[in-house]
C-alpha positions as CSV (number, residue, x, y, z in Angstrom):
1,M,8.9,18.3,29.3
2,N,7.9,14.5,28.4
3,S,5.1,15.8,26.4
4,A,6.7,18.4,24.4
5,K,9.7,15.5,23.7
6,S,6.9,13.3,22.7
7,K,5.4,15.9,20.5
8,K,8.6,16.4,18.9
9,T,9.2,12.7,18.3
10,N,6.0,12.8,16.5
11,V,6.4,15.3,14.3
12,T,10.0,13.8,13.3
13,F,8.0,10.5,12.6
14,M,6.0,12.2,10.5
15,V,8.0,14.2,8.2
16,Q,10.5,11.3,7.7
17,M,7.0,9.3,6.5
18,A,5.9,11.9,5.4
19,L,9.4,12.4,2.9
20,L,9.5,8.3,2.5
21,A,6.3,8.2,1.2
22,G,6.4,11.1,-1.1
23,I,9.5,9.2,-2.8
24,M,7.4,6.4,-2.9
25,I,4.8,8.0,-4.7
26,V,7.0,9.6,-7.3
27,M,8.5,6.4,-7.9
28,A,5.4,4.2,-8.3
29,F,4.4,6.5,-11.5
30,T,7.3,6.7,-12.9
31,P,9.8,3.9,-14.4
32,L,11.7,4.2,-11.5
33,G,9.4,2.4,-9.2
34,Y,7.8,-0.5,-11.5
35,I,10.1,-1.6,-14.7
36,P,7.7,-3.2,-17.5
37,L,8.4,-6.5,-18.3
38,P,6.1,-8.5,-21.0
39,F,5.1,-11.0,-18.5
40,M,5.0,-8.8,-15.2
41,N,6.7,-5.5,-13.6
42,A,9.8,-5.6,-12.0
43,T,9.9,-3.1,-8.7
44,T,12.2,-1.2,-6.7
45,M,9.6,0.1,-4.5
46,H,10.5,-2.3,-1.5
47,I,13.7,-0.3,-1.1
48,P,12.3,2.6,0.3
49,V,9.9,0.0,2.6
50,I,12.8,-1.6,3.5
51,V,15.1,1.4,4.7
52,G,11.5,3.1,6.0
53,A,11.1,-0.1,8.6
54,C,14.7,0.3,9.3
55,I,14.9,4.3,10.4
56,L,11.4,4.4,11.2
57,G,10.6,0.9,12.9
58,M,7.7,-1.6,12.1
59,K,4.7,1.1,12.6
60,G,6.8,3.0,9.7
61,G,7.6,-0.3,7.9
62,V,3.9,-1.1,8.0
63,I,2.5,2.2,6.6
64,L,5.2,1.8,3.9
65,G,4.3,-1.3,2.9
66,A,0.3,-0.8,2.8
67,I,1.5,2.6,0.5
68,F,3.5,-0.1,-1.5
69,G,0.8,-2.4,-1.7
70,V,-2.0,0.2,-2.8
71,T,0.2,1.8,-5.6
72,S,0.8,-1.8,-6.9
73,V,-3.4,-2.0,-7.4
74,I,-3.3,1.5,-8.9
75,K,-0.6,0.4,-11.4
76,A,-2.0,-2.9,-12.3
77,T,-5.3,-1.3,-12.9
78,I,-4.2,1.5,-15.1
79,Q,-1.4,0.0,-16.8
80,P,-1.9,-3.4,-17.4
81,N,0.2,-6.7,-18.8
82,L,-0.3,-10.1,-19.2
83,T,-0.5,-11.1,-15.6
84,S,-2.2,-7.7,-13.8
85,F,-5.0,-9.6,-12.6
86,V,-3.2,-10.9,-10.1
87,F,-2.8,-7.6,-8.4
88,T,-5.9,-5.7,-9.0
89,P,-9.6,-6.8,-8.8
90,F,-10.4,-4.2,-11.6
91,Y,-9.0,-5.6,-14.4
92,S,-9.2,-8.7,-16.7
93,F,-9.0,-9.6,-20.4
94,S,-10.9,-12.4,-20.7
95,P,-13.2,-14.4,-18.5
96,E,-10.3,-17.1,-17.9
97,Y,-8.1,-13.9,-16.8
98,H,-9.4,-11.7,-14.0
99,G,-8.6,-10.1,-10.9
100,N,-10.7,-10.7,-7.8
101,L,-10.7,-9.7,-3.8
102,T,-8.1,-12.1,-3.6
103,S,-5.9,-9.9,-5.7
104,M,-5.9,-7.5,-3.0
105,I,-4.2,-9.9,-0.7
106,V,-1.5,-10.5,-3.1
107,A,-1.0,-7.2,-3.8
108,I,-0.8,-5.7,-0.4
109,V,0.0,-8.7,2.3
110,P,3.2,-9.4,1.2
111,R,4.1,-5.6,1.1
112,I,3.3,-4.9,4.6
113,L,5.0,-8.1,5.5
114,I,8.1,-6.4,4.2
115,G,8.1,-3.6,6.9
116,V,7.2,-5.9,9.6
117,I,10.1,-8.4,9.1
118,A,12.6,-5.9,7.8
119,A,12.0,-3.8,11.0
120,W,12.1,-7.0,12.8
121,V,15.3,-8.4,11.8
122,F,17.2,-4.6,11.7
123,Q,16.2,-4.0,15.7
124,I,17.8,-8.0,16.5
125,C,20.9,-7.2,14.5
126,I,21.2,-3.6,16.2
127,K,20.5,-5.5,19.6
128,K,22.9,-8.4,19.1
129,F,25.8,-7.4,16.9
130,R,26.0,-3.4,17.7
131,K,26.7,-3.3,14.2
132,E,24.8,-1.3,11.8
133,N,25.9,-2.4,8.6
134,I,25.2,-5.7,9.5
135,A,21.6,-4.7,10.4
136,F,21.2,-2.7,7.2
137,I,22.3,-5.7,4.4
138,T,20.1,-8.5,6.7
139,A,17.2,-6.6,6.7
140,G,17.9,-5.6,3.0
141,F,18.4,-8.9,2.1
142,L,15.4,-11.1,3.9
143,G,12.8,-7.8,3.2
144,S,13.3,-8.0,-0.5
145,L,13.1,-11.9,-0.3
146,V,9.7,-11.6,1.8
147,N,8.2,-9.4,-1.1
148,T,9.4,-11.6,-4.1
149,A,8.6,-15.1,-1.8
150,G,5.1,-13.9,-0.4
151,V,4.0,-12.4,-3.5
152,M,4.4,-15.4,-6.0
153,G,3.3,-17.9,-2.8
154,L,0.1,-16.2,-3.0
155,I,-0.2,-16.2,-6.5
156,W,0.6,-19.8,-6.7
157,L,-2.2,-20.2,-4.0
158,F,-5.3,-17.8,-5.4
159,F,-4.3,-18.0,-9.2
160,G,-2.2,-20.8,-10.2
161,E,-3.7,-22.1,-13.2
162,Q,-4.7,-18.8,-14.6
163,Y,-1.1,-17.4,-13.9
164,A,0.5,-20.1,-15.4
165,A,-1.6,-20.1,-18.5
166,A,-1.5,-16.4,-19.3
167,G,2.0,-17.1,-19.2
168,G,2.3,-19.7,-21.5
169,S,3.4,-22.4,-19.0
170,D,2.4,-25.3,-18.4
171,P,0.1,-25.3,-14.9
172,S,1.8,-28.7,-13.8
173,L,5.0,-27.4,-14.0
174,L,3.7,-23.7,-11.9
175,Y,5.7,-24.5,-9.2
176,K,8.7,-25.0,-10.9
177,V,8.1,-21.6,-12.4
178,I,7.6,-19.8,-8.8
179,L,10.8,-21.1,-7.7
180,G,12.6,-20.2,-10.8
181,V,11.3,-16.4,-10.5
182,I,12.7,-16.7,-6.7
183,G,15.8,-18.0,-7.8
184,L,16.4,-16.2,-10.8
185,N,14.7,-13.1,-9.7
186,G,14.6,-12.9,-6.4
187,I,17.8,-13.7,-5.4
188,P,19.7,-11.2,-7.4
189,E,17.2,-8.6,-6.1
190,A,17.8,-9.5,-2.8
191,I,21.6,-8.8,-3.0
192,I,20.8,-5.5,-4.8
193,A,18.2,-4.5,-2.0
194,A,21.3,-5.7,0.5
195,I,23.4,-3.0,-1.0
196,L,21.0,-0.3,-1.6
197,T,19.5,-0.5,2.1
198,L,23.0,-0.2,3.7
199,A,24.0,2.6,1.4
200,I,20.8,4.8,1.6
201,G,20.0,3.8,5.5
202,R,23.7,4.0,6.5
203,A,23.3,8.4,5.0
204,L,20.1,8.4,6.8
205,W,21.2,7.0,9.8
206,I,23.5,9.6,11.0
207,V,20.8,11.9,10.9
208,V,18.2,9.6,12.6
209,K,21.0,9.7,15.3
210,R,20.7,13.5,16.2
211,T,16.7,12.8,17.0
212,P,15.3,11.2,20.0
213,K,16.0,7.1,20.1
214,A,12.0,6.7,19.7
215,I,12.4,7.1,16.3
216,A,14.7,4.5,15.2
217,Y,13.4,1.6,17.5
218,R,9.4,2.3,17.5
């Protein structure tokens, strides 16, 4: 009996994962996922990662975060802009501006952490407050900030001078540029992520409640 229930749970998890992964792949290669800007791409790819982390737990969030990271490497390679070298080792437009293996860290690690933090925050909020709305909003907000702060922090660590020069900024003022991106872009993105995570997550949560609890708290 337990074996049959476990098998059903795994199948449900895989189906839900496949659905979210499929949505992410479609988003990745259309303007829905990466919005081209002159200096870099804005993104909405973190939304499915956060929602998946809330619904499927940390395991699902980590997998979806990794998919986000890999698609950002591919996108930066095939459709590069001025700063794409910080996301892919397969692109450079001059000897001064070139990617390397640390580009993979910038592109992938913060996106995996989105899934980790969003799942962790969601589960803590559910256990403490017993209110799904608070859990979705908090996970959406913090998950989005992890993406922005993580990416910009690693860019500063590995590509500080190159990144500043590519954007026409004084390298000595890079920390102000980083804080500006987090403040001017990161906070509004986090608010939007919180709203969308609540809207999408609540709709999916109704379905999840009808499946084994292991799916929601994995």
